[in-house]
N, C-alpha and C positions, 0 to 999 in steps of 0.2 A: 625666595621659596617659601611657600605657605607652611604653617604648622601642620596642616593635614598631610602634606607631602613628606615633611620631616618624619611624621609618625609612620607613614607608609614605608619609607626607607628603613626605619628601625624594624618594622615588621618583616621586611624582606631579609634583613641581616639575620634576624632571629630564625626565620624559616630556613635559611641556608645552614645555620648552625644545627638546627634540629634534623635536617636532612643528612648532614654529615654524621650525626649520632644515630642515624637510622630510625629516628622517631618520625616516621613519615606522616602519620595521622596529624600530628601537631604541625609539621611543616606545611601540609596541605591547608590547614585552617589558617595559619598565619599568612601564607601567600594569598589565599582567597580574600582575606581582609584587606591586604595591600592592594589587590586588584580592584576591589570595590572603591577604595579611596581614589586611586588614579583615574578610574572611569568617571567618578563624580567631578574630579578636579580638572582633568584634561580632555574629557570626552571619550566615548567608546572606541574611537578610531585613531588614537594617538600611537606613535611608535613605542612609547613606554608601556602602554597597555598590551601591545603585541609582544613585547619582550617578556612581560610578566605572565602572559598567557602561555608562552613557550615554557617558562619555568614551572608554572603550575601543571602543565601537561606532562612535563618530565617527572614530576612527583607522582602524578596519577598513574603514569605508565609503570613506575617502580612498584606502586601498590597493586598493580594488576587491574586497574580500572581503565581498560583499553578504549571503551566507548567514549568516556569523558576525555581521555587523553587525546584521542583523535579529533574530537570536537574542538578542544582548546587549540591544538596545533593548526587545524584547518582555519579557524578564525584568525589566529595570529598571521598565517600566511596571506590570507585575503586582505588583512589590514595593511601589512607591510609592503606587499608587492607594488602597489601603485606609488608608494612613497620612496622607493629605492633611489630614484634620480635625485632626491633632495639631500641625500647623505653625501658627505665627503668620504673619499676612500672606499673601503670595503664594508663599512659598518652595516649598511642596509642589506647588502647581499649576504652577509654572515647571518643576520637575523632571519632572513628569508630562507636560506639554505638549512639552517637549524630547524625552523618550523616545518618546512617540507619534509625533512628527514624524520622528524618525530611523527608527523602525520602518517607517512608511509609505514614507519615501523609499527605504530599502533594498529594500523589496518592489517599489517602482516601478522601481528600477534592475535588478531581476531580471526585469522584464517582467510582473510580476503586478499588473496595473493594477486589476482589480476588488478584489483582496485589499488593495491599498494604500489604497483610498478610505476604508475604515472607520477605521483609525488616524488618517489625516490629518484627517478630519472631526471626530473626537473631539478631536484636538489643537486645532483651531480653537475648538471649544466650550469647552474648558478655558481656552484663552488669553483668550477673551472674558470669562471670569469674573475676570480679573486687571485690575490698573490699569496694565498694561504694553502700550502700543500697539505696541512693537517685536515682542512675542510674537505679537500678532494679525497684523501684517504678515508675519512669518515663516510663520505657519500658512496665510495666504492665498496666499503665494508658492508654498508646497509643493503646494497644491491646483491652482494655476495650471499648474505644471510637469506635474503628473499629467495634467491635461486636455489639454495640448498633445500629449503623447506618445500619449494614448489616442484623440485625434481629436475631443474634445469642446471645440471651439474657442470657441464662444459662452460656455460656462460659464467657460472659462479667461479670456476677456476680462473677464468680470464680476469674477472674483477679482482680476485685476491692476488693474482700474480702482479698486477700493476700496483695494487695497494701496498703489498709488502716491499716492492722495490722503492716506493716513495718513503715508506715508514722507516726502513732501515737507514735511509739517508738523513733522517731527522734526529732530533735530540734522543740519545739512546734510552733515556728514562721516560720517554713519552708513554702515556697510558695506552695509546692506540696499538702499540706493538703486541702486548700480550692479548689484547682483544682480537686482533687479527689472527694470531697464532691459535688461539682458542677456536676461532671459527673455521680456520683451515683444517684443524683436526676434526671439527664437526662435519665438514664436507666429506673428508675421507671416511669418517664413520658412517655417514648416510649412504655412501657408495659401497660399504662393506670392505673397504681397504684398511683394515684395522692396524696392520703393521706400519703402514705409511702414516697413520694418525698419531702414533705414539710420540714421536719426537716433537712436533709442534705443540701438541697438547701438554706434554710434560714441561716444555719450556715456558708456555703461557702460565701454568700453575706456579712454577718456581719464581718467575718474574713478579707475578702479582703478590705472592706470599711475602717476598722480600720488601715490596713497596707498601703493602696494606696490612699485613698480618694475616694469620691463618683463619680468623673468624670473621673477616669482612665478607659480605655477601658476594662480591666479585671473586674473591679467592675461593669461596665455597663452590661457586658455579664452575670455576676452572677445575677444581678437584673432582667434582661430580662428573664433569665431562671426561676427565681422564679415567675415572672409574668405569664409565660406560665402555671405553675403549678396552680396558682390561677385561671386561666381560666378553667382548667380542673375541678376545684371545684365550678365553677360558680360565682367566686368572682370578677366580671368584674369591679366594681367600684374601686377596689384596683389596678387592673392591668392596666387599661387605662392610668392613669397619668404616670406610669412607662414607658410604650411604647412611649408615646408622648415625654417625656423628653429624652429617649434614642435615638430616631430618630434624634432629634435636636442635641444632643451631638455627635452622630456618624457622622452626616453630617459636623459638625464643625471640628471634628478631622480628618476624612478621606476624606471629600469631598462628593458630592452627589452620586457618583458611587462606591459603595463598598458593599461587601457581607453582612456586619453587618446591613447596611441600608436596603437592600432588605429583609433580614431575619426578621427584626423587623417590617417592613411594612407588611410582610406576617402575622405575629402574630396579628398586629393591625387589619388587614382585617378579620381575623378569629373572633376576638372579635366583630367587627361590624356585621358580619353575625350572630353570636350567639344572638346578641341583636335585630336582625330583620332589621338592616340598610343595606339592600342588595345593594342598589345603591352605597353607600359609600364603601361597601365591594368589589364590582366589581371594582371600580376605584382603590382601593389600591392593590387588587390582580393583576390587569393588570399591574400596575407600578412595583410591585415586580417581576412578571413573566418576563417582558421585561428586567429588570435589571439582573435577574439570567440567562436568555438566553445569554445575552452579556458576563457575567462574567464566567459562568460555562458551557454554551452550552446547547442545547436542550436534550442531551442524559444523563444529570446528574439526579440522582434520586431526588435530592432536587428541581431541576427545575420541575420535574414531579409532586412532591408533591404540589407545588403551582398551577400548571396547573389543577391538580385534584380538588383542593379546589375551584378554579375559576369555574370549571365545575359545582360544586354543587350550587354555587351562580347563575350561568346562568340558571340552571334548576329551581331554585326558582323564577327567573324573567321571566319564561315562554319562554325560548330559548333552548328547548331540543336538537335541531339538532346541534347547535354549542357546547352545553354542551357534547354531545356524542362524537363529533370529538375530543375534548380536552381530554375527559376521556379515549378514546381508545389509543391516543398517550401516555398519562401518564402511562397507564397500560402496554403498550409494553416496555417502559423504565424500569419500576419497575420490570417486570418479567425477564428482562435481567440482572439487577444489584443487586436485593435483594434476600434473601432467599425465597424459594417458600411459606413458611408459615409465612412470615412477615405480621404484621397487615395491613400495607399500601397496600400490594398486595391484600389481602382478601377484604378489604374495597373497593378498586377500582374495583374489579371484581363485587361486589354486585352493586356498583353504575352504572357500564356499563349495567348490566343486567336490572336494574330498568329503565334506560333511554330507552333501546331497547324496553321494554314492553310498556312504555309510548308512544313512537312514533308509535309502531305497533297498539296500541289500545288507542288512545287519549281519555281523559275524556270528557264525554258529557256535553254540556252547555245548560242551559235552558234560553230562553229569556223571558222578561216580557214586557207586553204592557203598555205604558204610559197612 
């Protein structure tokens, strides 16, 4: 083994350590250096290069750099797929399934749901060729998440049902079980079935907190998801401190400009609106919307969701014209990216129609003499 490869392996170890400490910027830099060395030493099409590309893509995905993450994962998949027959056992298939899963997940996070389905279904097919039930569970979970965001709830339920059956038969401390429970709760939340969402969401949070501690990003994500379910049940006094703590923790871990910060600000804005604090809700929604536009782009359905919610607050504040402009933009994005019967699409159509009626026939006001 050359000195250059030894150096690259040291860089990868350091990158893993930095990632475990949530220093993702440094983890990305170190992993990128290692990739450059392996490309020079082994050539750009080697299995090691594919593996490192997957690792780098995972770091980029955690940082919210979904374009770059998708590109790394796609390149890794294209490198490793023709090489799979050269591997003994499942090693080649595992690398390929992981790369395909990351590729599809990054596309899903970009809002490209139709494009994400192909890599994710291929990842499941490859995983099923292995003797690794954990890989099958991961692939099923990724498809379930896609279906939730896309509005294909029945398909998502079937993926999760099979995944949970496999996961509960595995090592009880496996990280995949709280992930699945988190996502099952999210699916119920997306359908408006808040009471059904409580148990899986709470169990996910408790398992993750016991394993990782309360300030780990994964634990925070479970806690915020649980808070959103509490909101659906009207339990705002319980959810507010969760959001406020999570925003501060995410800003400390990731910096002020990160998707998790924007997403939690969106949730906090929704809580303020529900409690009638519309001025504060508008401020928070505008901050979340601006951040999502920078991170995800204006054509992302998650950006559109925040725009639509801001529109509702503006209507409540007596600004129907700006509210209608935002609502129409949000509806166009949702109709292009979501299933036609998705609840968000239906709700935004109703909202637009109500604003149009209000502007066409504004409410009459009566003055009083002093």
